[in-house]
C-alpha positions as CSV (number, residue, x, y, z in Angstrom):
1,M,17.8,-17.7,-1.9
2,Q,16.7,-21.3,-2.0
3,A,15.3,-23.3,-4.9
4,F,11.6,-23.8,-4.5
5,E,10.5,-27.2,-3.3
6,I,7.5,-28.3,-1.2
7,P,8.2,-31.1,1.2
8,R,5.8,-33.9,1.6
9,G,3.9,-34.3,4.9
10,N,0.6,-35.2,6.4
11,N,0.1,-31.9,8.1
12,R,0.9,-29.7,5.0
13,L,-2.7,-29.1,3.9
14,P,-4.3,-28.5,7.3
15,F,-1.6,-26.0,8.2
16,A,-1.9,-24.3,4.8
17,G,-5.7,-24.2,5.1
18,I,-5.6,-22.7,8.6
19,L,-3.0,-20.1,7.5
20,L,-5.0,-19.3,4.3
21,F,-8.3,-18.7,6.0
22,G,-6.7,-17.0,9.0
23,L,-5.0,-14.5,6.7
24,L,-8.1,-13.9,4.7
25,A,-9.7,-12.9,8.0
26,M,-6.7,-10.9,9.3
27,T,-6.0,-8.9,6.2
28,A,-9.6,-7.8,5.6
29,R,-10.2,-4.1,6.2
30,N,-13.0,-1.6,5.7
31,A,-12.8,0.5,2.6
32,I,-11.9,3.7,4.3
33,D,-8.4,4.6,2.9
34,P,-8.5,8.4,2.2
35,D,-7.1,7.8,-1.3
36,L,-9.7,5.2,-2.2
37,W,-12.3,7.7,-3.1
38,W,-10.3,9.6,-5.8
39,H,-9.2,6.2,-7.1
40,L,-12.8,5.2,-7.6
41,R,-13.7,8.5,-9.3
42,T,-10.7,8.1,-11.6
43,G,-11.6,4.6,-12.4
44,Q,-15.2,5.7,-13.2
45,M,-13.9,8.4,-15.5
46,I,-11.7,5.9,-17.4
47,V,-14.5,3.4,-17.7
48,E,-17.0,5.9,-18.9
49,T,-14.8,7.9,-21.3
50,G,-12.5,5.1,-22.4
51,H,-9.4,7.3,-21.8
52,V,-6.8,7.6,-19.1
53,P,-6.6,11.3,-17.9
54,H,-3.3,13.0,-18.4
55,A,-4.3,16.4,-16.8
56,D,-5.9,17.0,-13.4
57,P,-9.7,17.3,-13.6
58,F,-10.5,17.3,-9.9
59,S,-8.8,20.4,-8.2
60,F,-8.9,24.1,-8.8
61,T,-5.3,24.6,-7.8
62,R,-3.9,22.2,-10.4
63,A,-6.7,22.2,-13.0
64,G,-5.3,21.2,-16.4
65,H,-1.8,20.5,-15.1
66,A,0.0,17.3,-16.2
67,W,-0.9,14.3,-14.0
68,V,0.7,10.9,-14.2
69,S,-2.1,8.3,-13.6
70,H,0.3,5.5,-12.7
71,E,-2.4,3.5,-10.9
72,W,-5.0,3.6,-13.7
73,L,-5.5,-0.2,-14.0
74,S,-6.0,-0.6,-10.3
75,E,-8.5,2.2,-10.4
76,V,-10.5,0.5,-13.1
77,V,-10.5,-2.7,-11.1
78,F,-11.6,-1.0,-8.0
79,Y,-14.3,0.9,-9.7
80,Q,-15.7,-2.2,-11.4
81,L,-15.7,-4.0,-8.1
82,W,-17.5,-1.1,-6.4
83,K,-20.0,-0.8,-9.2
84,H,-21.0,-4.4,-9.2
85,G,-20.4,-5.4,-5.6
86,G,-20.0,-2.3,-3.5
87,A,-17.7,-2.0,-0.5
88,T,-18.1,-5.7,0.2
89,A,-16.4,-6.6,-3.1
90,L,-13.5,-4.3,-2.4
91,I,-13.1,-5.7,1.1
92,V,-13.0,-9.3,0.0
93,F,-10.9,-8.6,-3.1
94,S,-8.2,-6.7,-1.1
95,A,-8.1,-9.5,1.5
96,I,-7.6,-12.1,-1.3
97,I,-4.8,-10.1,-3.0
98,T,-3.0,-9.5,0.3
99,T,-3.4,-13.1,1.4
100,A,-2.0,-14.4,-1.9
101,G,1.2,-12.5,-1.3
102,F,1.6,-14.1,2.1
103,M,0.8,-17.6,0.8
104,L,3.6,-17.2,-1.7
105,L,5.8,-16.2,1.3
106,Y,4.7,-19.3,3.1
107,L,5.7,-21.5,0.2
108,R,9.1,-19.9,0.2
109,C,9.5,-20.5,3.9
110,L,8.2,-24.0,3.5
111,S,10.9,-24.8,0.9
112,I,13.6,-23.7,3.5
113,S,12.4,-24.9,6.9
114,R,10.6,-28.0,5.5
115,K,8.3,-27.9,8.5
116,T,4.8,-26.6,7.9
117,H,4.2,-25.4,11.4
118,W,7.4,-23.3,11.4
119,A,6.7,-21.9,8.0
120,A,3.1,-21.0,9.0
121,I,4.3,-19.3,12.2
122,A,7.0,-17.3,10.5
123,T,4.5,-16.2,7.8
124,A,2.0,-15.2,10.5
125,V,4.6,-13.1,12.3
126,G,5.5,-11.4,9.1
127,A,1.8,-10.7,8.4
128,L,1.5,-9.0,11.8
129,A,4.5,-6.9,11.1
130,S,3.0,-5.8,7.8
131,A,-0.5,-5.0,9.3
132,P,0.0,-1.2,9.3
133,S,0.0,-1.2,5.5
134,W,-3.0,-3.4,4.9
135,G,-6.1,-1.9,3.3
136,V,-8.2,-1.4,0.2
137,R,-5.4,0.3,-1.8
138,P,-3.4,-0.2,-5.0
139,Q,-0.3,-0.7,-2.9
140,M,-1.4,-4.2,-2.1
141,F,-0.9,-5.1,-5.7
142,T,2.8,-4.2,-5.3
143,F,3.1,-6.3,-2.2
144,T,1.7,-9.4,-3.9
145,L,3.5,-8.9,-7.2
146,A,6.8,-8.4,-5.3
147,S,6.1,-11.6,-3.4
148,L,5.5,-13.4,-6.7
149,L,8.6,-11.9,-8.2
150,L,10.8,-13.3,-5.4
151,W,9.1,-16.7,-5.7
152,L,9.9,-16.8,-9.4
153,I,13.5,-15.7,-8.9
154,E,14.1,-18.4,-6.4
155,S,12.3,-21.0,-8.4
156,G,14.2,-19.9,-11.5
157,E,17.6,-20.9,-10.0
158,D,16.8,-24.6,-10.8
159,R,14.0,-24.1,-13.3
160,P,15.0,-21.3,-15.6
161,R,11.8,-21.4,-17.5
162,M,10.0,-20.0,-14.5
163,L,11.8,-16.7,-15.2
164,L,9.9,-16.3,-18.4
165,W,6.9,-15.2,-16.4
166,I,8.7,-12.2,-15.0
167,P,8.4,-9.8,-18.0
168,P,4.6,-10.2,-18.4
169,L,4.3,-9.9,-14.6
170,F,6.2,-6.7,-14.7
171,L,4.1,-5.3,-17.6
172,L,1.0,-5.9,-15.5
173,W,2.7,-4.4,-12.4
174,L,3.7,-1.1,-14.0
175,N,0.1,-0.4,-15.0
176,L,-1.2,-1.2,-11.6
177,H,1.1,0.8,-9.3
178,A,4.3,2.9,-9.3
179,G,5.7,0.3,-6.9
180,F,6.8,-1.5,-10.0
181,A,10.2,0.1,-9.5
182,L,10.8,-2.5,-6.8
183,G,11.0,-5.1,-9.6
184,P,14.2,-3.8,-11.2
185,A,15.5,-2.8,-7.8
186,L,15.2,-6.4,-6.4
187,L,16.6,-7.9,-9.6
188,L,19.6,-5.5,-9.4
189,A,20.1,-6.3,-5.7
190,Y,20.0,-10.0,-6.4
191,G,22.5,-9.7,-9.2
192,I,24.9,-7.6,-7.2
193,G,24.6,-10.1,-4.3
194,L,25.4,-12.9,-6.7
195,I,28.5,-11.1,-8.0
196,L,29.7,-10.5,-4.4
197,E,29.0,-14.1,-3.5
198,T,31.0,-15.3,-6.5
199,A,33.9,-12.9,-5.8
200,A,34.1,-14.2,-2.2
201,G,34.5,-17.7,-3.5
202,N,31.2,-19.0,-2.1
203,T,29.7,-19.9,-5.5
204,P,31.7,-21.1,-8.5
205,W,31.7,-18.8,-11.5
206,Q,30.5,-21.7,-13.7
207,R,27.4,-21.9,-11.5
208,S,26.7,-18.2,-11.1
209,R,27.4,-17.1,-14.6
210,P,24.2,-18.4,-16.3
211,I,22.1,-17.2,-13.4
212,L,23.7,-13.7,-13.6
213,L,23.2,-13.6,-17.3
214,R,19.5,-14.4,-17.0
215,V,19.0,-11.8,-14.3
216,L,20.7,-9.2,-16.4
217,L,18.5,-10.0,-19.4
218,L,15.4,-9.8,-17.2
219,L,16.5,-6.4,-15.8
220,L,17.0,-5.0,-19.3
221,A,13.7,-6.5,-20.4
222,C,11.8,-4.9,-17.5
223,L,13.4,-1.5,-18.1
224,A,12.5,-1.7,-21.8
225,L,8.9,-2.4,-20.9
226,V,8.4,0.7,-18.7
227,P,7.0,3.0,-21.5
228,M,4.2,0.4,-22.2
229,N,1.7,2.4,-20.1
230,P,-0.6,5.3,-20.8
231,S,1.9,7.8,-19.4
232,G,4.8,6.5,-21.6
233,S,8.4,7.2,-20.6
234,Q,7.3,9.6,-17.8
235,L,7.1,6.5,-15.6
236,Y,10.9,6.2,-15.7
237,R,11.1,9.4,-13.5
238,Y,8.0,9.1,-11.5
239,P,9.2,6.7,-8.8
240,L,12.4,8.6,-8.3
241,D,10.6,12.0,-8.1
242,T,8.3,10.5,-5.5
243,L,11.2,9.1,-3.4
244,R,13.0,12.5,-3.5
245,S,10.0,14.6,-2.5
246,P,10.5,16.3,0.9
247,G,6.8,17.0,1.1
248,M,5.8,13.3,1.0
249,R,8.1,12.6,3.9
250,S,7.1,15.6,5.9
251,F,3.3,15.5,5.6
252,I,2.3,11.8,4.9
253,G,2.6,9.4,7.8
254,E,3.4,6.2,5.9
255,W,6.5,7.9,4.3
256,R,8.0,8.5,7.8
257,S,10.1,6.1,9.8
258,P,8.2,3.7,12.1
259,D,7.8,4.9,15.7
260,F,8.7,2.0,17.9
261,H,7.0,3.7,20.9
262,N,3.8,2.9,19.1
263,S,2.6,-0.6,19.8
264,L,1.4,-0.9,16.2
265,Y,5.0,-1.5,15.2
266,S,5.8,-4.0,17.9
267,P,5.5,-7.0,15.5
268,F,7.9,-5.2,13.1
269,L,10.4,-4.7,16.0
270,L,10.0,-8.4,16.8
271,V,10.9,-9.4,13.2
272,W,14.0,-7.1,13.5
273,L,15.1,-8.7,16.7
274,L,14.5,-12.2,15.3
275,L,16.6,-11.3,12.2
276,V,19.4,-9.9,14.3
277,I,19.4,-13.1,16.4
278,T,19.3,-15.2,13.3
279,L,22.3,-13.5,11.7
280,A,24.3,-13.5,14.9
281,S,23.7,-17.1,15.9
282,S,23.6,-18.9,12.5
283,R,26.6,-20.9,11.7
284,S,26.1,-20.3,8.0
285,R,25.5,-16.8,6.8
286,P,22.9,-16.1,4.1
287,R,24.3,-15.9,0.6
288,G,25.1,-12.6,-1.1
289,R,22.0,-12.9,-3.3
290,V,20.0,-12.8,-0.1
291,M,22.0,-10.3,1.9
292,V,22.1,-7.5,-0.6
293,P,18.2,-7.5,-1.1
294,L,17.9,-7.8,2.7
295,L,20.1,-4.7,3.3
296,L,18.2,-2.8,0.7
297,T,14.8,-3.6,2.1
298,S,16.0,-3.2,5.7
299,F,17.0,0.4,5.0
300,A,13.8,1.1,3.1
301,A,11.6,-0.3,6.0
302,L,13.4,1.8,8.6
303,D,13.1,4.9,6.3
304,A,9.4,4.6,5.6
305,V,6.5,2.6,7.1
306,R,5.1,1.8,3.6
307,H,8.2,-0.4,2.8
308,I,7.8,-2.7,5.8
309,P,5.8,-5.4,3.9
310,I,8.6,-5.7,1.3
311,F,11.2,-6.1,4.0
312,V,9.0,-8.8,5.5
313,L,9.1,-10.7,2.2
314,V,12.9,-10.8,2.2
315,A,13.5,-11.2,6.0
316,I,11.0,-13.9,7.0
317,P,12.6,-16.7,4.8
318,V,16.0,-15.8,6.4
319,I,14.5,-16.3,9.8
320,A,12.7,-19.4,8.7
321,A,15.9,-21.0,7.5
322,V,17.3,-21.3,11.1
323,L,14.1,-22.6,12.8
324,P,14.4,-26.0,14.3
325,V,14.3,-28.9,11.9
326,T,12.7,-31.2,14.5
327,S,9.0,-31.6,14.2
328,G,6.8,-29.6,16.5
329,S,3.8,-31.8,15.6
330,A,4.4,-34.0,18.6
331,A,2.9,-31.4,20.9
332,V,-0.1,-31.1,18.5
333,S,-0.5,-34.8,18.4
334,Q,-1.2,-34.9,22.1
335,W,-4.6,-33.2,21.6
336,R,-5.4,-34.6,18.1
337,P,-7.2,-38.0,17.6
338,N,-4.8,-40.9,17.0
339,S,-7.0,-42.5,14.3
340,P,-6.1,-41.4,10.8
341,R,-9.7,-41.0,9.9
342,L,-10.6,-39.1,13.0
343,R,-7.5,-37.0,12.5
344,S,-8.5,-36.1,9.0
345,L,-12.0,-35.2,10.2
346,F,-10.5,-33.1,13.0
347,N,-8.2,-31.2,10.6
348,A,-11.1,-30.6,8.2
349,A,-13.2,-29.3,11.1
350,V,-10.5,-26.9,12.2
351,V,-10.0,-25.6,8.7
352,F,-13.8,-25.3,8.2
353,L,-14.2,-23.3,11.4
354,I,-11.4,-20.9,10.4
355,A,-13.0,-20.5,7.0
356,V,-16.4,-19.7,8.6
357,F,-14.6,-17.1,10.8
358,A,-13.2,-15.5,7.7
359,V,-16.6,-15.3,6.1
360,V,-18.1,-13.9,9.3
361,R,-15.3,-11.3,9.5
362,W,-16.0,-10.2,5.9
363,A,-19.7,-10.0,6.6
364,S,-19.1,-7.9,9.8
365,L,-16.9,-5.5,8.0
366,A,-19.4,-5.1,5.1
367,S,-22.3,-4.4,7.5
368,N,-20.1,-1.9,9.4
369,Q,-18.9,-0.1,6.3
370,K,-21.3,2.9,6.4
371,A,-20.6,3.5,10.1
372,R,-16.9,3.4,9.5
373,E,-17.2,5.9,6.6
374,A,-19.2,8.2,8.9
375,E,-16.6,7.9,11.5
376,F,-13.7,8.9,9.3
377,F,-15.3,11.2,6.7
378,P,-17.7,14.2,6.9
379,E,-20.7,12.3,5.4
380,K,-23.4,14.7,6.5
381,A,-21.4,17.8,5.6
382,I,-20.8,16.4,2.1
383,A,-24.5,15.7,1.7
384,T,-25.2,19.3,2.6
385,L,-22.8,20.5,-0.1
386,A,-24.2,18.1,-2.7
387,S,-27.8,19.4,-2.1
388,G,-27.0,23.1,-2.1
389,A,-25.6,25.8,-4.3
390,Y,-22.3,26.9,-2.6
391,P,-19.0,28.3,-3.8
392,T,-17.4,25.5,-5.9
393,N,-13.7,25.9,-4.9
394,L,-13.5,23.9,-1.7
395,F,-10.7,24.0,0.8
396,A,-11.1,20.6,2.6
397,D,-9.0,18.7,5.0
398,Y,-6.2,16.8,3.2
399,D,-7.6,13.4,4.2
400,W,-11.1,14.5,3.1
401,G,-10.1,15.7,-0.4
402,G,-10.5,12.3,-2.1
403,Y,-13.9,11.7,-0.4
404,A,-15.1,15.1,-1.7
405,I,-14.0,14.2,-5.2
406,W,-15.9,11.0,-5.1
407,K,-19.1,12.5,-3.7
408,L,-19.0,16.0,-5.2
409,Y,-17.2,16.0,-8.5
410,P,-17.9,17.7,-11.0
411,Q,-20.0,20.1,-9.0
412,Y,-17.1,21.1,-6.8
413,R,-13.3,21.2,-7.1
414,V,-10.9,20.6,-4.2
415,F,-7.8,22.5,-3.0
416,V,-5.8,19.3,-2.6
417,D,-6.3,15.6,-2.1
418,G,-4.2,12.5,-1.7
419,R,-2.3,12.9,-5.0
420,A,0.6,14.5,-3.3
421,D,2.9,14.0,-6.3
422,L,0.6,16.3,-8.4
423,Y,0.4,19.2,-5.9
424,G,4.1,19.5,-4.9
425,D,5.7,20.4,-1.6
426,E,4.7,24.0,-1.3
427,L,1.0,23.4,-1.9
428,L,1.1,20.5,0.5
429,R,2.6,22.6,3.1
430,Q,-0.1,25.2,2.6
431,S,-2.9,22.7,2.9
432,V,-1.5,20.5,5.7
433,K,0.4,22.9,7.9
434,T,-0.1,26.6,7.1
435,V,-3.8,27.0,6.9
436,P,-5.1,24.2,9.3
437,E,-2.6,25.2,12.0
438,L,-2.9,29.0,11.5
439,R,0.8,29.4,10.6
440,T,2.1,32.7,9.3
441,G,0.4,33.6,6.0
442,W,-2.7,31.4,6.4
443,R,-5.1,34.2,5.5
444,E,-3.1,35.1,2.4
445,V,-3.3,31.5,1.2
446,L,-7.1,31.6,1.4
447,D,-7.3,35.0,-0.2
448,D,-4.7,34.4,-2.9
449,W,-6.5,31.2,-4.0
450,K,-9.9,32.9,-3.7
451,V,-11.1,30.2,-1.4
452,E,-14.8,30.9,-0.4
453,A,-15.7,27.5,1.1
454,V,-13.8,25.6,3.9
455,L,-14.6,22.1,5.2
456,M,-12.5,21.0,8.2
457,P,-12.8,19.1,11.4
458,V,-14.6,21.1,14.1
459,S,-11.5,20.9,16.4
460,C,-9.2,22.2,13.8
461,A,-7.5,25.6,14.6
462,I,-8.8,27.2,11.4
463,S,-12.3,26.2,12.2
464,Q,-12.2,28.0,15.5
465,A,-10.5,31.1,13.9
466,L,-13.1,31.4,11.1
467,L,-16.0,31.0,13.6
468,L,-14.8,34.3,15.1
469,D,-14.3,36.0,11.8
470,P,-17.2,38.1,10.7
471,E,-16.3,37.5,7.0
472,W,-17.2,33.9,7.4
473,H,-20.4,32.2,8.5
474,V,-21.3,28.5,9.2
475,A,-23.4,26.7,6.6
476,F,-23.2,23.4,8.3
477,S,-21.8,22.0,11.5
478,D,-22.0,18.7,13.5
479,S,-19.7,16.9,15.9
480,R,-17.5,15.7,13.0
481,A,-17.1,18.6,10.6
482,I,-17.8,22.3,10.0
483,F,-18.5,23.9,6.6
484,L,-18.0,27.6,6.4
485,I,-18.4,30.0,3.5
486,R,-17.4,33.6,2.9
487,R,-20.0,36.3,3.2
488,H,-20.7,37.9,-0.2
489,G,-18.2,40.6,-1.1
490,A,-15.8,39.7,1.7
491,L,-13.1,38.3,-0.5
492,K,-10.0,40.5,-0.7
493,T,-6.9,40.2,-2.8
494,A,-3.8,39.6,-0.8
495,G,-1.6,41.4,-3.3
496,I,1.1,38.7,-3.0
497,P,2.5,37.6,-6.4
498,R,1.3,34.0,-7.2
499,D,4.0,31.4,-7.7
500,P,3.8,30.6,-11.4
501,R,4.0,26.9,-10.7
502,F,0.5,27.1,-9.1
503,G,-1.3,28.1,-12.3
504,K,-4.6,30.0,-12.0
505,G,-7.0,29.7,-9.1
């Protein structure tokens, strides 16, 4: 890792401006993440009650069970933004947070390549590789705070006082998102790499010893800060339990490995190819303090899609380090005015146009928000439930559970929603595979949990099966969703002993 230093140059600000506003446009997304809705409801609950919930209030399958609200501060922020600015505020805020992470990456690339155009291009490629993870979601806090952490570590090699910002940064991070575990992991990987680097004779012990001592103290400080959150010491185990959950990997797409047959991951594949070429062709290998974090994040990115942005933060500076040192601005100068004044006006005009494009992009997303919600969620069916007196225990599609919580709580309770860590592998299997796909035992699941209301996509197998079942009738149906309820007195007890882990229905 290189010490942070920004080179001087006439093109620095125009390139930075173009990259900044380009990223603000690129990273903007509609507020349609399936988990957003229960985040909003949780944030509302915290704001209105003044307390962070420690037991599940939203489902009938886990009602009263312990729940670790590890994203409580993100949820408060999101709810306040929604309350005062609606979906537009969430769209703009998420774009700004994500862009901030990439601009820090740009500064790190700039300190290595010393050419603004190469640093901007490398950052843009990394941004494209990370695109599958963008959205209005607390995970973007982890991306930007990890980017800031790496910048501070590199800056701290020559300016140790910069490292003093890491503990307060970590304290904020651990209250925003469980991805805070990346902080100690990156510090540990950096320290191990430094030890290997010193053992190989690449760095004198006199040089590495004070750096290693500072990293060790920071690691201990961060670990000591973990209980400073509403869930206390439970947060020590939470990230590990999540990583070890088979259900998360089996049922949630972003916890699976990237599918390179999908064009969505072509930019990620490009970054991998560039990294391999860089390591194979470079005369000087990256230092151990770079290689160990790179190996760690490479494995993580190949293991789960959600880790690709963190891999990008580590890999892109390695690629930028071998980009040509010769200036590429000669090609640009062929179509830019020769007069310094005209050149400045030209640069300002380009930056202004990109900024206008970003604002137009935001406005377009905001105006299209309702249509996008209706495209992804059962808006009309939910409105029917909200206006009627139906059975309150609702078996909804996994991706619709959070939306139902936002629109229907406290009148209705859901079977499951996006809080996969709360429900556990067996209940996830029942909600994602057994019932929707009519696998063995699907009727017993509905009977055992006394489910009397089902909200699923029309094309879902269970929807078609219940349409033919005389015990069920349709309360609402459109091209997007179907809402079915049991006929009075049709519920039967399956007679199968309930798993005690599931509590009461």
